C-alpha positions as CSV (number, residue, x, y, z in Angstrom):
1,M,40.2,37.3,62.5
2,N,38.6,39.4,59.0
3,I,39.5,37.2,56.0
4,R,41.3,40.5,54.3
5,N,43.4,41.0,57.4
6,I,44.9,37.7,55.4
7,T,47.5,38.4,52.2
8,Y,47.9,36.3,49.6
9,P,49.7,35.5,47.0
10,A,49.1,37.2,43.7
11,L,46.8,35.9,40.7
12,F,48.9,36.0,38.2
13,F,48.5,35.0,34.5
14,S,51.9,33.9,33.0
15,A,50.9,33.3,29.7
16,I,47.9,35.6,28.0
17,A,47.2,35.6,24.3
18,M,46.3,39.1,23.5
19,G,46.2,41.8,21.0
20,S,47.4,45.0,21.5
21,C,46.3,47.6,23.8
22,S,45.7,51.5,23.8
23,S,47.4,53.2,26.3
24,Q,46.0,56.4,25.9
25,K,42.8,57.4,27.7
26,A,39.3,57.4,25.0
27,A,37.5,60.7,25.3
28,T,34.9,61.1,27.1
29,S,31.3,63.1,26.5
30,S,30.1,65.6,29.3
31,T,28.4,62.6,30.1
32,G,31.6,61.0,31.1
33,R,30.5,58.1,28.8
34,K,33.2,57.3,25.9
35,P,31.7,58.0,22.5
36,A,29.4,55.6,21.0
37,P,30.2,53.3,18.6
38,Q,30.0,53.6,15.1
39,T,27.4,51.2,12.8
40,A,30.6,49.2,11.0
41,S,29.9,49.7,7.0
42,L,28.2,46.4,5.7
43,P,27.8,45.5,2.6
44,K,23.6,45.9,1.2
45,P,22.0,42.6,0.8
46,P,18.7,43.0,-0.5
47,P,16.0,43.1,1.6
48,I,14.6,40.0,2.7
49,K,10.8,39.3,2.7
50,A,8.9,40.8,5.8
51,E,6.0,41.5,7.4
52,P,4.5,44.5,6.1
53,E,4.2,46.2,9.4
54,E,7.7,47.8,11.2
55,V,6.5,45.7,14.3
56,Y,6.3,41.7,15.0
57,R,4.7,41.9,18.6
58,T,5.1,38.6,19.8
59,N,5.5,37.3,23.3
60,L,9.7,37.4,24.3
61,P,11.2,35.5,27.1
62,V,12.3,36.9,30.7
63,I,15.6,37.6,30.3
64,G,18.0,35.8,33.3
65,R,19.3,38.4,36.1
66,E,21.6,37.8,38.4
67,F,25.0,39.9,39.8
68,R,27.8,37.7,39.6
69,G,31.0,39.6,40.9
70,A,34.3,39.5,41.7
71,W,36.9,41.9,44.2
72,V,40.0,42.5,43.2
73,A,42.4,43.2,45.7
74,S,45.0,45.4,45.3
75,V,46.4,46.3,48.4
76,A,49.7,44.6,49.3
77,N,49.6,43.5,45.9
78,I,47.2,41.1,46.8
79,N,45.3,40.2,43.2
80,W,46.2,43.2,40.7
81,P,48.8,44.5,39.8
82,S,50.7,40.8,41.5
83,R,53.8,43.5,41.7
84,N,54.8,46.8,42.6
85,N,57.6,46.9,40.3
86,L,55.7,45.7,36.9
87,S,55.7,47.6,33.6
88,V,52.6,49.4,32.4
89,E,51.9,46.8,29.7
90,Q,52.5,43.8,32.2
91,Q,49.9,45.3,34.1
92,K,47.2,46.0,31.6
93,A,48.3,42.1,31.0
94,E,46.9,41.1,34.0
95,A,44.5,43.0,33.8
96,I,43.2,41.5,30.3
97,G,43.6,38.0,31.7
98,M,41.7,38.3,34.6
99,L,38.6,40.5,32.8
100,N,38.7,38.1,30.0
101,M,38.6,34.9,32.6
102,L,35.3,37.1,34.3
103,A,33.7,37.6,30.9
104,D,34.1,33.8,29.5
105,H,32.7,32.3,33.0
106,N,29.8,34.6,32.6
107,F,30.9,36.9,35.4
108,N,29.0,40.9,34.9
109,A,30.8,42.7,37.4
110,V,33.8,43.7,38.9
111,I,34.9,45.2,42.3
112,F,38.2,46.9,42.0
113,Q,40.3,48.4,44.5
114,V,41.5,52.1,44.1
115,R,41.8,53.0,47.0
116,P,43.6,50.8,49.6
117,S,44.7,53.2,52.0
118,A,44.6,57.1,51.1
119,D,45.9,56.7,47.5
120,A,45.5,56.1,44.0
121,L,45.2,53.9,42.0
122,Y,44.2,56.9,38.7
123,T,44.9,60.2,38.4
124,S,44.0,62.1,41.2
125,E,44.8,65.4,42.5
126,I,43.7,64.9,46.2
127,E,46.1,61.9,46.9
128,P,49.2,60.1,45.6
129,W,49.9,57.1,43.1
130,S,49.3,54.2,45.0
131,Y,53.0,52.6,46.3
132,F,51.4,49.6,45.6
133,L,50.9,50.3,41.7
134,T,54.6,51.5,41.5
135,G,56.8,50.9,44.8
136,E,57.4,54.3,45.8
137,T,53.9,56.8,46.7
138,G,53.8,58.9,44.6
139,R,55.3,57.7,41.5
140,A,53.2,57.8,38.7
141,P,53.1,54.9,36.4
142,Y,55.7,55.3,33.1
143,P,54.6,55.4,30.3
144,N,51.8,57.8,31.6
145,Y,48.7,56.0,32.1
146,D,45.4,55.7,33.8
147,P,44.6,52.3,35.2
148,L,41.5,52.7,36.6
149,Q,40.2,54.3,33.3
150,F,42.1,51.3,31.3
151,W,39.9,48.4,33.5
152,I,37.1,50.6,32.9
153,E,37.3,50.4,29.5
154,E,38.1,47.2,29.2
155,A,35.4,45.9,31.4
156,H,32.6,47.7,29.6
157,K,34.3,46.3,26.3
158,R,33.5,42.9,27.9
159,G,29.7,43.6,29.3
160,I,31.6,44.3,32.7
161,E,30.3,46.1,35.0
162,L,33.4,48.4,36.8
163,H,32.5,48.9,40.4
164,V,35.3,51.1,42.3
165,W,36.6,49.7,45.8
166,L,37.3,52.6,48.4
167,N,38.5,52.1,52.3
168,P,37.0,55.0,53.3
169,Y,40.0,55.4,57.1
170,R,43.1,53.8,56.2
171,A,45.6,56.1,55.7
172,H,48.4,54.4,55.8
173,H,48.7,50.6,55.1
174,S,51.7,48.8,57.2
175,N,52.7,46.8,53.7
176,G,52.6,50.3,51.8
177,G,56.7,51.3,52.1
178,P,57.4,54.2,54.4
179,V,55.4,56.9,54.5
180,S,57.2,59.8,52.9
181,S,56.4,63.4,52.5
182,L,53.6,62.8,50.3
183,S,52.0,60.6,51.9
184,M,48.1,61.6,53.6
185,V,49.9,61.1,57.2
186,S,52.2,63.6,56.3
187,K,49.8,66.2,54.6
188,L,47.1,65.5,57.0
189,P,48.9,64.7,60.3
190,D,45.6,66.5,62.8
191,M,43.2,63.9,61.3
192,V,45.3,60.8,61.4
193,V,46.0,58.4,64.4
194,R,48.8,55.7,64.7
195,L,47.5,51.8,65.5
196,K,50.1,49.7,67.9
197,N,49.9,47.2,63.8
198,G,52.3,49.9,62.3
199,M,48.8,51.3,60.1
200,Y,47.5,54.9,60.6
201,W,43.7,55.3,60.5
202,F,41.8,58.7,60.1
203,D,39.8,59.8,62.8
204,P,35.9,59.0,61.5
205,A,35.0,61.6,64.2
206,N,37.2,64.7,62.6
207,P,34.7,66.3,60.3
208,K,37.1,66.8,58.0
209,T,37.8,63.2,57.3
210,Q,34.7,63.0,56.2
211,G,35.0,66.1,53.9
212,H,38.3,64.6,52.5
213,V,36.3,61.3,52.1
214,S,34.0,62.9,50.3
215,N,35.8,64.8,48.1
216,V,37.9,61.9,46.6
217,V,34.2,59.7,46.3
218,K,33.1,63.0,44.3
219,D,35.8,63.2,42.3
220,L,36.0,59.5,41.1
221,V,32.3,59.6,40.4
222,K,32.3,62.7,38.6
223,R,35.0,62.0,36.5
224,Y,34.7,58.2,35.8
225,D,32.3,56.2,34.2
226,I,32.1,53.9,36.8
227,D,29.0,51.8,37.9
228,G,29.3,51.8,41.3
229,V,31.3,52.6,44.6
230,H,32.3,50.0,46.8
231,F,33.5,50.4,50.7
232,D,34.3,47.1,52.5
233,D,34.3,46.6,56.4
234,Y,37.2,48.6,57.8
235,F,34.7,51.7,59.6
236,Y,36.7,51.6,62.9
237,P,39.5,49.3,62.5
238,Y,39.1,45.6,64.6
239,S,40.6,45.7,67.8
240,A,42.9,43.7,67.2
241,Y,44.8,46.5,64.7
242,N,45.8,48.5,67.9
243,R,46.3,45.2,69.5
244,G,43.4,45.6,72.1
245,A,43.7,49.3,72.9
246,D,40.9,51.4,72.8
247,F,40.7,53.2,69.7
248,P,42.7,56.6,69.6
249,D,40.3,59.3,69.8
250,T,40.2,60.9,73.0
251,A,41.3,64.5,71.8
252,S,38.0,64.6,69.4
253,W,36.0,62.4,72.3
254,N,37.2,65.4,74.4
255,A,36.2,68.3,72.0
256,Y,32.6,66.4,71.7
257,L,32.1,66.4,75.5
258,S,32.9,70.0,75.3
259,S,30.7,71.2,73.1
260,G,28.0,69.4,75.0
261,G,27.4,65.8,73.5
262,T,25.3,63.8,75.5
263,L,26.1,60.6,73.5
264,S,28.2,57.6,75.1
265,K,31.6,56.9,73.6
266,A,30.4,53.8,71.5
267,D,26.8,55.5,70.2
268,W,29.0,58.8,69.3
269,R,31.4,56.7,67.3
270,R,28.6,54.8,65.7
271,D,26.9,57.9,65.0
272,N,30.1,59.6,63.2
273,V,29.7,56.7,60.7
274,N,26.2,56.9,60.7
275,R,25.9,60.3,59.3
276,F,29.7,59.5,57.3
277,V,27.5,56.6,55.1
278,E,24.3,58.4,54.7
279,R,26.3,61.6,53.5
280,I,28.3,59.5,50.5
281,Y,24.7,57.8,49.3
282,K,23.3,61.1,48.5
283,E,26.3,62.7,47.6
284,I,26.9,59.8,44.9
285,H,23.8,59.9,43.6
286,A,23.4,63.7,43.6
287,E,26.3,63.9,41.0
288,K,25.1,60.6,39.0
289,D,22.2,58.9,39.7
290,Y,23.0,55.7,37.7
291,V,26.3,55.0,40.0
292,K,25.2,52.3,42.5
293,F,26.4,52.8,46.2
294,G,27.6,49.2,48.1
295,I,28.9,48.4,51.5
296,S,30.3,44.6,52.5
297,P,30.3,45.1,56.1
298,F,31.5,42.0,58.3
299,G,29.0,39.3,58.8
300,I,27.6,39.5,61.3
301,W,25.8,42.7,62.9
302,K,25.8,41.1,66.6
303,P,26.1,37.5,68.1
304,G,22.6,36.2,68.8
305,Y,21.6,38.0,65.6
306,P,19.8,35.4,64.7
307,Q,19.5,33.0,67.5
308,G,22.3,31.0,67.6
309,V,25.1,32.8,65.5
310,V,28.4,33.3,67.8
311,G,31.6,35.5,66.3
312,S,32.6,39.1,66.2
313,S,30.4,41.6,66.8
314,Q,30.8,44.3,64.3
315,F,28.3,46.7,66.0
316,D,30.7,46.4,69.0
317,E,34.2,46.6,67.7
318,L,33.7,48.3,64.2
319,Y,31.3,50.7,65.8
320,A,29.8,50.1,62.4
321,D,25.3,49.5,62.6
322,A,25.0,48.0,59.3
323,K,21.8,46.6,59.8
324,L,20.5,51.2,60.3
325,W,22.2,51.5,57.1
326,L,20.0,48.7,55.3
327,N,17.3,49.5,57.2
328,K,17.5,53.4,56.0
329,G,17.8,52.5,52.5
330,W,21.0,54.4,52.7
331,V,23.0,51.6,49.9
332,D,21.8,50.2,46.6
333,Y,23.2,46.9,47.2
334,F,24.7,45.2,50.5
335,S,27.3,42.1,50.7
336,P,27.3,41.3,53.9
337,Q,31.1,38.9,53.7
338,L,29.0,35.6,55.0
339,Y,32.7,33.9,54.8
340,W,31.5,30.6,56.8
341,P,30.1,27.3,55.0
342,V,27.0,26.4,55.3
343,D,26.6,23.5,57.8
344,S,29.0,26.1,60.2
345,K,27.4,25.3,63.8
346,G,27.5,29.0,64.6
347,Q,27.9,31.2,61.6
348,G,25.7,29.2,59.4
349,F,25.5,30.7,55.7
350,G,21.8,30.5,55.0
351,A,20.9,31.3,58.4
352,L,22.9,34.5,58.8
353,L,21.3,35.2,54.7
354,N,17.8,34.9,56.2
355,W,18.5,37.4,58.7
356,W,19.8,40.1,56.3
357,E,16.8,39.7,54.3
358,S,14.4,40.1,57.2
359,E,15.9,43.7,57.6
360,N,15.8,44.9,54.0
361,T,12.9,46.8,54.5
362,M,13.9,48.7,51.7
363,K,14.6,46.0,49.5
364,R,17.8,47.2,48.3
365,H,19.8,44.6,46.7
366,L,21.5,41.8,49.2
367,W,24.4,39.9,47.6
368,P,26.1,38.0,49.6
369,G,30.1,37.9,49.7
370,L,31.4,34.1,49.1
371,N,34.7,32.9,50.5
372,T,35.9,31.7,47.5
373,I,39.8,31.8,48.3
374,E,39.2,29.2,51.1
375,V,36.0,28.4,53.0
376,K,36.1,25.7,55.5
377,S,35.2,22.8,53.6
378,Y,37.0,19.5,52.0
379,D,34.6,20.2,48.6
380,R,35.5,23.8,47.9
381,P,34.1,24.0,44.6
382,S,30.6,21.8,45.7
383,E,30.3,24.8,49.3
384,I,30.5,27.5,47.2
385,R,28.0,26.2,44.2
386,N,25.5,25.3,47.2
387,Q,25.9,28.6,48.8
388,I,25.3,30.2,45.6
389,D,21.6,27.7,45.3
390,I,20.7,29.0,48.9
391,S,21.2,32.4,47.6
392,R,18.6,32.1,44.8
393,Q,16.2,30.4,46.9
394,V,16.3,33.2,49.7
395,L,16.3,36.1,47.0
396,G,14.9,34.9,44.0
397,N,15.1,37.1,40.9
398,D,16.8,38.9,42.6
399,A,20.0,37.3,43.5
400,G,23.9,38.3,43.4
401,E,26.7,37.3,45.1
402,I,30.3,38.4,45.3
403,H,33.4,35.9,44.9
404,W,36.2,37.2,47.6
405,S,38.6,36.8,45.5
406,I,39.2,36.7,42.1
407,A,42.3,34.1,43.0
408,G,39.7,32.2,44.5
409,L,38.8,31.2,41.3
410,T,41.4,30.3,40.0
411,K,43.4,28.6,42.6
412,N,40.6,26.1,43.4
413,P,40.8,23.2,41.1
414,G,37.3,22.9,39.8
415,M,36.1,26.7,40.7
416,L,35.6,27.7,37.4
417,S,34.4,25.0,35.7
418,T,32.2,24.0,38.5
419,L,30.2,27.4,38.3
420,K,30.4,27.5,34.4
421,N,28.8,23.9,33.9
422,G,26.7,24.8,36.7
423,P,25.2,28.4,38.3
424,Y,26.7,30.2,35.6
425,K,26.3,28.0,32.3
426,D,24.5,31.0,30.8
427,K,24.6,34.9,30.4
428,V,22.8,37.4,32.6
429,L,21.9,41.3,33.0
430,V,22.2,42.1,36.5
431,P,19.3,42.7,38.4
432,Q,17.5,46.2,38.2
433,S,17.4,49.0,40.7
434,P,13.7,50.4,40.3
435,W,14.2,53.1,43.1
436,I,16.8,54.4,41.2
437,K,14.8,56.3,38.4
438,V,16.3,57.6,35.1
439,A,14.9,58.4,31.9
440,P,14.0,55.5,30.5
441,L,15.2,54.0,26.9
442,K,13.8,54.2,23.4
443,A,13.1,51.1,21.5
444,P,16.0,50.2,18.9
445,T,15.5,50.6,15.2
446,L,16.4,47.1,13.6
447,F,17.1,46.5,10.2
448,V,17.0,42.9,8.2
449,A,18.0,41.8,5.1
450,D,18.9,38.5,3.5
451,A,22.4,37.2,3.0
452,G,22.2,34.0,1.2
453,T,21.8,31.4,4.1
454,A,21.6,34.1,6.6
455,V,19.7,37.0,7.6
456,R,21.6,40.3,8.4
457,A,20.1,41.6,10.8
458,S,21.9,45.1,12.3
459,W,20.6,47.5,15.3
460,S,21.0,51.3,16.7
461,S,19.5,54.0,19.2
462,S,19.3,57.1,19.2
463,N,20.0,57.7,22.3
464,L,23.0,55.3,22.1
465,K,25.2,57.0,24.5
466,E,22.7,55.9,27.3
467,V,23.2,52.2,26.1
468,F,25.7,49.5,27.7
469,Q,24.6,46.4,26.2
470,W,22.1,44.8,23.7
471,V,19.9,41.7,24.0
472,L,19.3,39.5,20.5
473,F,16.1,37.5,20.5
474,T,15.8,35.2,17.5
475,Q,12.7,32.8,16.8
476,Y,13.3,29.4,15.3
477,N,10.0,27.6,15.1
478,G,8.1,29.6,17.6
479,V,10.6,29.0,19.6
480,W,12.8,32.2,21.1
481,E,16.4,31.8,21.6
482,T,18.7,35.1,23.5
483,E,21.6,36.2,23.8
484,I,23.2,39.2,25.7
485,L,25.1,41.2,23.4
486,T,27.8,44.0,24.0
487,L,27.7,47.7,23.0
488,D,29.9,47.7,20.2
489,Q,27.7,44.5,18.7
490,L,25.6,46.2,15.9
491,S,24.9,43.5,13.6
492,R,24.4,40.1,13.5
493,D,24.5,37.3,10.8
494,I,21.7,35.2,11.9
495,P,21.3,31.2,10.4
496,K,18.3,31.0,8.6
497,S,18.0,27.3,9.6
498,K,19.7,25.6,12.5
499,A,19.4,21.8,13.5
500,G,16.5,21.4,11.3
501,K,14.7,24.9,12.5
502,V,13.6,27.8,10.2
503,L,13.6,31.0,11.2
504,N,10.5,32.8,11.9
505,G,12.0,36.4,13.9
506,V,14.6,38.3,15.0
507,A,13.8,41.1,17.9
508,I,16.4,43.3,19.7
509,K,16.6,45.1,23.2
510,A,18.5,47.4,24.2
511,I,19.6,47.6,28.4
512,D,21.2,50.4,30.4
513,R,23.5,50.5,32.7
514,L,21.1,49.9,35.9
515,G,19.8,46.7,34.1
516,N,16.5,48.6,32.7
517,E,15.4,47.3,29.3
518,S,13.5,49.1,26.6
519,D,11.2,48.0,24.2
520,Y,12.2,45.7,21.5
521,M,11.7,46.1,17.8
522,A,11.0,42.8,16.0
523,R,10.6,41.5,12.6
524,K,9.1,38.4,11.1
525,I,10.8,36.2,8.7
526,K,9.3,34.6,6.2
């Protein structure tokens, strides 16, 4: 049984210190980005003595990189919102609490479920507002606001990527209230089948299904300033959903045979999903080349791969040939759900990760999903830390992981402190995606001026709308230090001396939304 079939108590932040939050949707540019922040007016201290050349050339340190994400589930109110009857301000407070916690513990990505079951936690003309948001399918939150837009803006303020998580084929969840006239089950009855557990599923073989989900994805990518699109492991449903009976797609299967189809039923089902995955990958990048596409499949492709692995077969049960998608490079990142402990006899974490890496022939990102909420271990924080260490050993400079779920970070005593004091001690950038070609950023401009006991550094960029973060370098007694800053941080007073060491130089780099670095501008301080 997949862990996500279990409904966990919602993560609730009962006391959050925060300022007022605007409920209005920020204006966006034609590129989908918010208007670039403007440099704040600063006093003009006298210029300091500096080298006559504009650029001070020196060797800057390598910036640390790792993808550190957490899933935030909305289905059945698992994580957010914690209940389906919260006010808008209560929803915002919970979101702010979660994002602050991630930022404070040096995470750099959140995987936010915006379409749990053919519904929307965002303004959509294609599918109705989610029952899990307001307690009634199709009812908008009041006073009117767009939850996704709010999450995007607040995540980006903190230097955190926002990936929208969609379940592509689930049409109605059994915990999602009654099927109403506004539900897609009612609006698209020829595309939907009912399972024995009370859920409704889109028929993956129906061409209308693929077209509908494609339109949902393209709409999200076009209208929102997202960093990624994410699918989980639900393709054809787990057999338990239909109490062991075969998936009810007889009409589609007979139509395929009548048209002269020659594939077996299992291969035909897999082909339906394969073509859909390839299509979504290509359509995302055709709309916005910098938006990443990720999938988090069940952690086992087939029993026996690698040797000794036992358990469910997504290839045969979910008709998901996840190995093929990775082999073909139809993803930008791949996050197999490796929800077992390191010493599991039939599903060892390291063995499975090494096997998936051996299949990563196109060298896409491989960032495993970790069962932070309830991995079977007497010491869960140590288990998760060990898994991160193994991932770093296997994946090297392209390491990363996603935690299932955000509740696991707070409900396990010692989890956050173990991460913050250990593998997540420092902030890092996300790994680069060299197969995604974008125009390089230009080096920022850098100005320095004397401010008494400090040097006031300020910077900007001629293509600021393409910048996601900054990296500030400061050199004391010949040793460089690195600090990752958010987009709105455009100046800093840097002490001339620190712990008996003297400031020698300042440098700045711009970072785009794919983690690519610009050249740097630096000034030597005398």
